FIFINU-430395 format. One record per residue: residue in three letters; y, z, x negated of N, C-alpha, C in turn. Coordinates in steps of 0.1 Angstrom, whole numbers, padded with zeros to 4 digits, always signed. Each point is the difference from the previous one (the first is absolute). Layout:
BEGIN
ALAYZXYZXYZX;...
//
This chain:
BEGIN
UNK-0500-1765-0821+0010+0001-0011+0013+0000+0013;UNK+0001-0011+0005+0008+0002+0013+0004+0013+0008;UNK-0011+0003+0005-0002+0014+0009+0006+0010-0010;UNK-0004+0002-0008+0010+0010-0013+0010+0000-0001;UNK+0005-0015-0002+0013+0002+0001+0012+0004+0009;UNK-0006-0006+0017+0005+0006+0011-0001+0014-0001;UNK-0011+0008-0006+0000+0018+0002+0013+0004-0008;UNK-0003-0010-0012+0014+0009-0010+0009-0002+0010;UNK+0007-0012+0001+0011-0001+0008+0002+0008+0011;UNK-0010+0002+0012+0002+0010+0013-0001+0015-0004;UNK-0005+0005-0023+0003+0013+0002+0011-0001-0007;UNK+0010-0010-0003+0017+0001-0007+0008-0001+0009;UNK-0004-0006+0009+0007+0000+0017-0004+0017+0002;UNK-0006+0003+0002+0000+0011+0007+0005+0012-0008;UNK-0001+0000-0016+0008+0009-0009+0015+0001+0005;UNK+0002-0014-0002+0016-0009+0006+0007+0011+0011;UNK-0009-0004+0010+0002+0005+0015+0002+0012+0000;UNK-0009+0011-0006-0002+0014-0002+0014+0006-0006;UNK+0003-0009-0015+0016+0005-0007+0011-0005+0011;UNK+0000-0009+0009+0008-0004+0007+0001+0012+0015;UNK-0006+0006+0005-0003+0007+0005+0003+0017-0006;UNK-0005+0004-0009+0005+0010-0007+0017-0001-0003;UNK+0002-0008+0001+0021+0001-0003+0005-0007+0011;UNK-0005+0001+0013+0006-0009+0008+0007+0012+0006;UNK-0002+0011+0002+0011+0012+0004+0011-0002-0011;UNK+0003+0000-0009+0011+0001-0009+0006-0015+0006;UNK-0006-0007-0007+0007-0015+0005+0008-0001+0015;UNK-0008+0006+0009+0004+0000+0012+0013+0009+0004;UNK+0001+0010-0009+0009+0013-0005+0014-0011-0005;UNK-0005-0005-0010+0014-0006-0010+0001-0012+0007;UNK-0003-0006+0013-0001-0011+0003+0016+0005+0008;UNK-0009+0007+0010+0011+0002+0012+0010+0013-0004;UNK+0003+0007-0006+0008+0009-0002+0010-0004-0014;UNK-0006-0013-0011+0008+0001-0008+0007-0013+0001;UNK-0015-0015+0001+0004-0010+0000+0010-0004+0009;UNK-0004+0000+0014+0003-0002+0015+0015+0002-0003;UNK+0003+0016+0000+0013+0006-0003+0011-0012-0007;UNK-0007-0003-0015+0008-0005-0008+0002-0017+0005;UNK-0008-0008+0006+0003-0010+0009+0012+0001+0009;UNK-0005+0009+0009+0007+0000+0012+0016+0004-0009;UNK+0006+0008-0006+0009+0006-0006+0006-0011-0003;UNK-0006-0013-0006+0007-0008-0009+0001-0010+0014;UNK-0006-0004+0004+0005-0009+0018+0011+0005+0006;UNK+0000+0015+0003+0009+0008+0010+0015+0000-0011;UNK-0001+0000-0014+0014-0003-0006+0007-0013+0003;UNK-0006-0005+0007+0007-0014+0006+0000-0003+0012;UNK+0004+0010+0007-0005+0000+0016+0011+0007+0004;UNK+0007+0002+0015+0004+0011+0007-0007+0003+0004;UNK-0006+0015+0002-0012+0006+0010+0008+0008+0011;UNK-0006+0000+0008+0003+0008+0015-0011+0009+0002;UNK-0006+0010-0008-0011+0002+0001-0009+0006+0010;UNK+0015+0002+0012-0005+0003+0016-0001-0008+0007;UNK-0001-0015-0004-0010-0009+0009-0008-0006-0008;UNK-0004+0005-0008-0017-0004-0010+0004-0011-0012;UNK-0010-0010+0006+0002-0014-0009+0012-0007+0005;UNK-0001-0002+0014+0007-0004+0009+0017-0001-0008;UNK+0000+0014-0005+0018-0001-0007+0002+0000-0014;UNK-0012-0009+0000+0004-0006-0021+0010-0012+0004;UNK+0008+0003-0010+0009-0015+0000+0001-0003-0014;UNK+0003-0013-0004+0001-0007-0012+0014+0006-0005;UNK+0003+0006-0013+0015+0003-0003+0001-0004-0015;UNK-0010-0011-0009+0002-0004-0009+0007+0012-0013;UNK+0009-0001-0005+0001+0009-0010+0012+0010+0005;UNK+0004-0001+0010+0009+0008+0006-0002+0014-0008;UNK-0010+0005+0001-0002+0015-0004+0002+0004-0014;UNK-0002-0013-0008-0003+0002-0012+0015+0001-0006;UNK+0009-0009+0008+0017-0003-0003+0006+0016+0001;UNK-0005+0006+0014+0009+0013+0005-0009+0009-0013;UNK-0009+0002-0004-0003+0007-0011+0005+0000-0010;UNK+0008-0010-0004+0005-0006-0011+0010+0011+0001;UNK+0009-0001+0011+0015+0006+0004-0006+0014+0007;UNK-0011+0007-0002+0000+0013+0004+0002+0010-0008;UNK+0012+0006+0005+0005+0012-0012-0008+0012-0004;UNK-0010+0001+0015-0011+0012-0001-0012-0001-0006;UNK-0004-0012+0000-0009-0008-0008+0005+0001-0017;UNK+0007-0006-0002+0005+0001-0017+0003+0011-0004;UNK+0006+0012+0011-0001+0015-0007-0013+0006-0002;UNK-0010-0004+0010-0016+0005-0001-0006-0007-0014;UNK+0004-0011-0004-0001-0008-0013+0001+0009-0008;UNK+0014+0001-0003+0006+0010-0008-0008+0015-0005;UNK-0001+0007+0015-0006+0011-0002-0015-0003-0010;UNK-0005-0009+0003-0013-0001-0002+0002-0002-0014;UNK+0007-0009-0007+0001-0007-0012+0000+0019-0007;UNK+0015+0007+0008+0002+0014-0008-0015+0005-0002;UNK-0007+0002+0013-0012+0007+0002-0010-0001-0014;UNK+0000-0016-0006-0010-0003-0011+0001+0012-0012;UNK+0011+0001-0001-0002+0012-0009-0006+0011+0001;UNK-0006+0002+0009-0015+0011+0003-0009-0002-0009;UNK-0004-0018-0001-0009-0002-0010-0004+0006-0010;UNK+0016-0005-0013-0005+0003-0015+0006+0017+0001;UNK+0007+0005+0006+0000+0015-0003-0010+0006+0008;UNK-0008-0001+0007-0014+0004+0004-0008-0008-0012;UNK-0003-0010-0001-0010-0003-0016+0003+0005-0011;UNK+0011+0007-0005+0004+0005-0010-0002+0014+0004;UNK+0001+0008+0010-0003+0015-0001-0016-0002+0000;UNK-0004-0003+0008-0016-0003+0002-0006+0002-0018;UNK+0002-0014-0005-0004+0000-0014+0002+0011-0009;UNK+0012+0007-0002+0001+0012-0003-0007+0010+0001;UNK-0003+0001+0014-0007+0011+0007-0017-0004-0004;UNK-0002-0008-0004-0015-0011+0002-0002+0005-0015;UNK+0007+0000-0008-0004+0000-0017+0000+0013+0000;UNK+0008+0013+0004+0001+0013-0002-0013+0002+0004;UNK-0004-0001+0015-0011+0005+0008-0014-0008-0009;UNK+0001-0009-0005-0014-0006-0007-0002+0004-0011;UNK+0012+0006-0004+0001+0005-0018-0006+0014-0004;UNK+0010+0006+0010+0002+0018-0005+0001+0009+0006;UNK-0005-0003+0014+0005+0009+0010-0017+0008+0006;UNK-0001+0010+0002-0013+0011+0007+0005-0003+0013;UNK-0014+0002+0008+0001-0006+0015+0001-0011+0001;UNK-0003-0011-0002+0006-0016+0001-0005+0000+0013;UNK-0008+0002+0006-0005-0005+0015+0008+0007+0006;UNK+0007+0013-0002+0011+0009+0011+0007-0012+0000;UNK+0009+0001-0011+0013-0009-0003-0005-0016+0008;UNK-0009-0002-0001+0000-0015+0008-0003+0003+0016;UNK-0008+0010+0005+0001+0001+0015+0014+0002+0002;UNK+0012+0011-0009+0007+0003+0007+0015-0010+0002;UNK+0001-0009-0013+0005-0012+0004-0004-0009+0007;UNK-0009-0005+0003-0006-0007+0008+0003+0006+0013;UNK+0000+0010+0003-0001+0006+0018+0011-0008+0007;UNK+0010+0000-0007+0012-0007+0009-0005-0018+0004;UNK-0003-0005-0007+0000-0014+0002-0015-0003+0015;UNK-0007+0013+0003-0012+0002+0006+0008+0004+0012;UNK+0007+0007-0003+0006+0007+0016+0010-0007+0007;UNK-0004+0005+0015+0008-0010+0009+0016-0003-0003;UNK+0003-0008-0002+0014-0004+0000+0009+0006+0007;UNK-0007-0001+0013+0011+0010+0012+0004+0018-0003;UNK-0014+0002-0007+0000+0018+0000+0012-0003-0015;UNK-0005-0007-0008+0008+0001-0014+0016-0002+0003;UNK+0008-0010+0009+0009-0006-0001+0006+0016+0010;UNK-0005+0007+0012-0001+0010+0001+0010+0008-0008;UNK-0009+0004-0010+0001+0011-0007+0013-0005-0006;UNK+0002-0013-0004+0010-0004-0011+0017+0004+0013;UNK-0006-0007+0010+0012+0007+0010+0006+0010+0001;UNK-0011+0011+0001+0002+0014-0002+0007+0006-0016;UNK-0001-0005-0009+0000+0002-0011+0017-0010-0008;UNK+0002-0008+0009+0010-0009-0001+0011+0006+0011;UNK+0001+0011+0007+0006+0000+0013+0015+0009-0007;UNK+0011-0009+0003+0013+0000-0006+0007+0016-0001;UNK-0010+0009+0013+0009+0014+0003-0013+0009-0004;UNK-0008-0003+0004-0012+0012+0000-0011-0006-0011;UNK+0000-0009-0010-0006-0005-0006-0004+0007-0017;UNK-0013+0005-0003+0000+0007-0012+0009-0005-0014;UNK-0001-0019+0002+0008-0005-0006+0010+0002-0003;UNK+0011+0003+0009+0016+0001+0003+0000+0015-0003;UNK-0011+0006+0006+0003+0020-0002+0000+0000-0015;UNK-0009-0005-0005-0001+0006-0019+0013-0009-0006;UNK+0007-0012+0003+0011-0010-0007+0009+0015+0002;UNK+0002+0003+0014+0013+0007+0008-0001+0015-0011;UNK-0016+0008-0001+0006+0009-0010-0001-0003-0016;UNK+0000-0009-0003+0004-0007-0016+0015-0003+0002;UNK+0009+0003+0010+0013-0004-0001+0004-0013+0004;UNK-0008-0010+0007+0005-0010+0005+0001+0000+0015;UNK+0013+0001+0002+0005+0004+0013-0004-0012+0009;UNK+0006-0011-0004-0004-0008+0015-0014-0010-0005;UNK-0012+0006+0000-0012-0014-0007+0000-0007+0013;UNK-0009-0014-0009+0000-0011+0012-0009+0003+0011;UNK+0004-0009+0010-0008-0003+0011-0011-0004+0003;UNK-0005-0006-0010-0010-0009-0005-0004-0010+0006;UNK-0009+0001+0012-0007-0012+0013+0011-0001+0009;UNK+0012+0012+0001+0010-0003+0012+0009-0003-0008;UNK+0003-0006-0012+0010-0003-0007-0001-0017-0006;UNK+0011-0011+0003-0004-0014+0003-0002-0004-0019;UNK+0006+0010-0007-0003-0003-0014-0009+0002-0005;UNK-0003+0017+0004-0016+0007-0007-0013-0008+0008;UNK-0002-0005+0015-0011+0000+0007-0009-0007-0008;UNK+0001-0013-0004-0005-0011-0008-0008+0009-0013;UNK+0009+0007-0008-0004+0005-0012-0013+0010+0006;UNK+0004+0009+0005-0006+0007+0008-0018+0001+0006;UNK+0001-0016+0007-0010-0005+0002-0012-0005-0011;UNK+0011-0009-0009-0012-0003-0012+0000+0012-0008;UNK+0005+0012-0002-0006+0012-0008-0013+0004+0006;UNK+0001+0002+0014-0015+0003+0005-0011-0011-0002;UNK+0005-0009+0000-0009-0015+0000-0006+0004-0014;UNK+0008+0004-0011-0002+0004-0011-0015+0007-0004;UNK+0007+0011+0006-0012+0013+0003-0009-0005+0004;UNK-0003-0004+0013-0014-0008+0005-0006-0009-0009;UNK+0005-0006-0005-0005-0013-0010-0006+0008-0011;UNK+0008+0009-0004-0007+0001-0016-0015+0002-0002;UNK-0007+0008+0011-0016+0010-0004-0004-0014-0001;UNK-0002-0013+0013-0010-0011-0004+0004-0008-0012;UNK+0013-0002-0006+0003-0008-0012-0005+0009-0011;UNK+0000+0010-0001-0001+0011-0010-0020+0000-0002;UNK-0003-0001+0014-0017+0002+0003-0006-0017-0013;UNK+0007-0009+0006-0001-0013-0004+0001-0001-0013;UNK+0013+0003-0004+0003+0001-0017-0011+0007-0006;UNK-0006+0013+0004-0007+0008-0011-0013-0008-0001;UNK-0010-0007+0011-0009-0007+0001+0003-0011-0011;UNK+0012-0008-0003+0003-0008-0006-0003+0002-0017;UNK+0009+0019+0001+0000+0003-0014-0017+0002-0004;UNK-0005+0004+0008-0015+0010-0005-0008-0016-0004;UNK+0003-0014+0003-0005-0009-0004+0001-0008-0009;UNK+0012+0005-0011+0004-0006-0008-0012+0009-0015;UNK-0005-0011-0008-0005+0009-0010+0003+0005-0004;UNK-0006+0015-0006+0008+0010-0009-0006-0004-0015;UNK-0004-0010-0002+0001-0006-0015+0010-0007-0006;UNK+0009-0003+0013+0012-0004-0007+0012+0008-0003;UNK+0000+0013+0007+0007+0009+0000-0004+0006-0021;UNK-0015+0004+0003-0006+0003-0014+0005-0011-0012;UNK+0000-0012-0001+0005-0011-0009+0014+0004-0001;UNK+0007+0003+0010+0017+0002-0003-0001+0008-0006;UNK-0007+0011+0000+0003+0016-0005-0003-0002-0015;UNK-0012-0010-0002+0001-0003-0014+0009-0005-0004;UNK+0009-0010+0004+0010-0009-0008+0014+0009+0003;UNK+0001+0014+0001+0007+0010-0001+0008-0007+0014;UNK+0000-0003+0013+0008-0005+0012+0005+0014+0004;UNK+0010-0001+0005+0008+0012+0009-0006+0001+0015;UNK+0003+0010+0004-0004+0001+0014+0007-0014+0010;UNK+0013+0003-0004+0007-0013+0005+0002-0014-0002;UNK-0008-0004-0011-0005-0010-0005-0017-0004+0011;UNK-0007+0009-0006-0010-0003+0015+0003-0002+0009;UNK+0010+0009+0009+0003-0004+0012+0007-0015+0003;UNK+0006-0005-0010+0007-0011+0001-0011-0016-0008;UNK-0011+0004-0006-0005-0009-0005-0014-0003+0005;UNK-0001+0011+0008-0015+0002+0004-0002+0002+0019;UNK+0008+0012-0001-0002+0005+0015+0011-0008+0011;UNK+0007-0003-0006+0009-0008+0010-0008-0018+0006;UNK+0000-0003-0011-0006-0016+0001-0013+0000+0007;UNK-0011+0011-0003-0010+0000+0008-0002+0005+0012;UNK+0014+0009-0001+0002+0000+0021+0009-0009+0005;UNK+0002-0010-0004+0009-0012+0009-0008-0004+0008;UNK-0013-0004+0004-0007-0003+0012+0002+0009+0009;UNK-0003+0013-0005+0005+0013+0014+0014-0004+0004;UNK+0005+0002-0008+0016-0003+0001+0003-0010+0007;UNK-0006-0013-0001+0003-0012+0007-0005+0003+0016;UNK-0013+0007+0000-0002+0004+0011+0008+0008+0013;UNK+0002+0011-0012+0009+0008+0013+0014-0005-0001;UNK+0004-0007-0008+0015-0005-0001-0001-0013+0017;UNK-0011-0004+0000+0001-0009+0012-0003+0005+0011;UNK-0008+0009+0003-0003+0007+0008+0012+0007+0003;UNK+0008+0008-0007+0011+0009+0001+0014-0007+0005;UNK+0002-0013-0005+0006-0010+0005-0001-0003+0014;UNK-0014-0003+0006-0003-0011+0014+0007+0015+0007;UNK-0006+0012-0007-0003+0016+0011+0016-0005-0001;UNK+0009+0004-0005+0019+0002+0003-0004-0011+0009;UNK+0001-0008+0003+0006-0009+0007-0009-0001+0015;UNK-0007+0010+0004-0011+0002+0011+0006+0016+0005;UNK+0008+0006-0011+0003+0007+0008+0004+0004+0010;UNK-0006+0010+0008+0005+0003+0013-0001+0010+0010;UNK-0012+0008+0001-0003+0015+0000+0009+0009-0001;UNK+0003+0004-0015+0011+0010-0004+0011+0000+0010;UNK+0011-0017-0005+0009+0001+0008+0002+0004+0018;UNK-0014-0007+0004-0001+0003+0014+0003+0014+0004;UNK-0011+0008-0007-0001+0018+0003+0015+0008-0005;UNK+0006-0008-0012+0011+0009-0008+0014-0008+0010;UNK+0002-0009-0003+0015-0004+0003+0003-0009+0007;UNK-0013-0009+0006+0005-0010+0012+0005-0012-0006;UNK-0002-0003-0016+0011-0008-0002+0019+0005-0001;UNK+0004+0011+0003+0011+0003-0001+0000+0010-0016;UNK+0012+0007+0003+0012-0001+0008+0007-0014-0002;UNK+0006-0006+0009+0005-0013+0000-0006-0009-0009;UNK-0011-0003+0005-0011-0005-0007-0003-0005-0018;UNK+0004+0011-0003+0000+0002-0014-0012-0001-0006;UNK-0011+0005+0010-0015+0002-0007-0008-0012+0011;UNK+0002-0012+0007-0004-0008+0002-0002-0009-0007;UNK-0014-0002-0001-0009-0009-0006-0007-0015+0006;UNK-0003-0008-0005+0000-0013+0006-0015+0007+0013;UNK-0007+0002-0005-0014+0002+0010+0010+0009+0010;UNK+0006+0009+0003+0004+0011+0006+0012-0010+0009;UNK+0006-0009-0003+0010-0004+0005-0007-0014+0013;UNK-0011-0002-0010-0012-0014+0005-0007+0013+0016;UNK-0004+0011-0007-0003+0009+0017+0008+0001+0010;UNK+0014+0000-0004+0011+0006+0009+0004-0010+0008;UNK-0002-0015-0008+0001-0013+0003-0009+0001+0013;UNK-0013+0000-0002-0009-0003+0005-0003+0005+0011;UNK-0004+0015-0002-0004+0008+0014+0012+0012+0003;UNK+0014+0002-0004+0011-0001+0007+0007-0008+0004;UNK+0002-0011+0001+0010-0008+0000-0005-0010+0005;UNK-0014-0001-0003-0010-0011+0012+0002-0017-0004;UNK+0004+0003-0014+0002-0015-0004-0008-0004-0010;UNK-0013-0002+0004-0013-0005-0004+0005-0013-0012;UNK+0004-0008+0006-0001-0013-0012+0010+0002-0007;UNK+0009+0007-0002+0009+0003-0011-0007+0007-0009;UNK-0009+0011+0004-0002+0011-0008-0013-0007-0006;UNK-0003-0011+0006-0011-0010-0010+0001-0003-0004;UNK+0012-0009-0004+0008-0002-0012+0003+0004-0008;UNK+0007+0015+0001+0000+0007-0010-0014+0006-0010;UNK-0008-0002+0008-0017+0001-0001-0005-0008-0013;UNK+0004-0014+0007-0003-0013-0011+0007+0000-0010;UNK+0015+0004-0002+0007+0004-0009+0001+0012-0011;UNK-0005+0006+0005-0012+0014-0009-0012-0008-0006;UNK-0010-0003+0008-0014-0007-0003+0007-0005-0013;UNK+0010-0015-0002+0001-0007-0013+0008+0006-0011;UNK+0004+0010+0005+0008+0008-0009-0010+0006-0012;UNK-0011+0007+0010-0005+0009-0009-0012-0010-0003;UNK-0006-0013+0007-0007-0008-0011+0008-0009-0014;UNK+0015-0002+0005+0009-0005-0013-0005+0015-0011;UNK+0002+0010+0002+0003+0009-0007-0013+0004-0007;UNK-0010-0001+0006-0015+0000-0006-0004-0009-0007;UNK+0005-0014+0001-0004-0010-0013+0008-0003-0007;UNK+0012+0010+0000+0006+0000-0015-0005+0007-0006;UNK-0004+0013+0007-0008+0012-0010-0014-0005-0006;UNK-0008-0010+0008-0013-0004-0007+0005-0007-0011;UNK+0007-0011+0003+0004-0006-0010+0008+0004-0015;UNK+0004+0013+0003+0002+0010-0010-0006+0002-0006;UNK-0012+0008+0005-0006+0007-0005-0011-0003-0014;UNK+0004-0016+0001-0009-0010-0012+0009+0004-0011;UNK+0016+0008-0004+0006+0000-0012-0002+0013-0002;UNK-0007+0010+0009+0001+0017-0004-0010+0006+0005;UNK-0008-0004+0009-0015+0007+0002-0009-0008-0009;UNK-0007+0016-0004-0010-0006-0012-0013+0007+0006;UNK-0006-0007-0003-0018-0001+0008-0012+0004-0016;
//
């Protein structure tokens, strides 16, 4: 009996060890590239670090960087730009839902349109940015050429204009994101039982009533998922800013992640940049908690 128990325990131990060996590469990767940088960033945010001297150049700074952050006008300008950038999320969701409903219901060649709308999302963001840079060229761009042909003598300079640069980048991000959101919405629409619509038809419900009472409530989990990922994505936006405007003109498109990158890798203020990263982490964490709490009231499963 004892030998049998020992054999079973050995078998369980081998299975457990095998399982850990399978996930070991992922655990090592997550530890090195995610957990350790978060811990290092947290520690560095309380220090002055001369990276040339290595670990010998680390000096405790207390809350100095946090105090400087509160008085940093460029940082708060970047925060403001990020908050404005959040408008991309509801605009994208609304357009994506509209297209998803149309394509899912009454369009031929559905697969073709899905691919067409999804292409910007899977395309290289550098290539996308270069294309839009040509389109938005203030003197020779096709968009301004069209506007001038319509009688607008002084069209906007788009990404070269302080007032139009951020809206221009936001417009590009909406265009890039529509395809992904639309595909997710179509999947959500196809999961709604058709019997509900048939019952609504029997009761004489109009199309708008069915959309309001059936489609929107049953799509709330999908909308919640896209809302969370969209908001987090807007706070992480960097590549399109780096390629198109580099935070300009005059800081009008600088967002937190770009300012963080500029502080860390151009101005070489690693500790101060770590403080920004810590602030951004907690800001996103709090926003996500609020959204998760709010889902109990408006998400229907």
